[in-house]
C-alpha positions, 0 to 999 in steps of 0.5 A, a space after each residue: 377438548 372436554 376437560 375431563 377427556 385426555 387424548 394421547 397426542 400420539 394416538 389417533 384412536 381417540 380424537 376429535 371429530 365432525 359429526 352428525 348426532 341422533 339427539 332427542 334431547 340436546 342436554 346428553 353430554 355423551 352417545 353410543 356409537 350407533 348414534 353418531 355418523 361421522 363426517 369428513 368436514 364442517 360442511 359435510 356435518 351441516 349438510 346431513 344434519 336434520 333437525 327435525 329428525 332430531 339429528 345434529 351437526 356436531 364436534 365430538 370427541 371419541 371413540 372411548 369405551 365405556 364401563 359397560 364396554 360400549 363405545 361412546 363419543 362425548 360432545 365437545 360441541 354442537 354447531 348452530 343448525 343452519 347456519 
């Protein structure tokens, strides 16, 4: 889990998820909700990934509220494309 985000283990509001993330640049560490597509498992995330369209399989933490009031997800780890 990200070091600067703390999840309440008794709540399911903020949790880790498998996802496909639209990311033109993979240097970002947080993504707006509309850039994240949650998946049921790792296999589904890898299957839906499309690096040519900048959609990458990842493990994310969220959703969380930003200071601007948006729901965001934090990157936990990118999954290796095509592996």
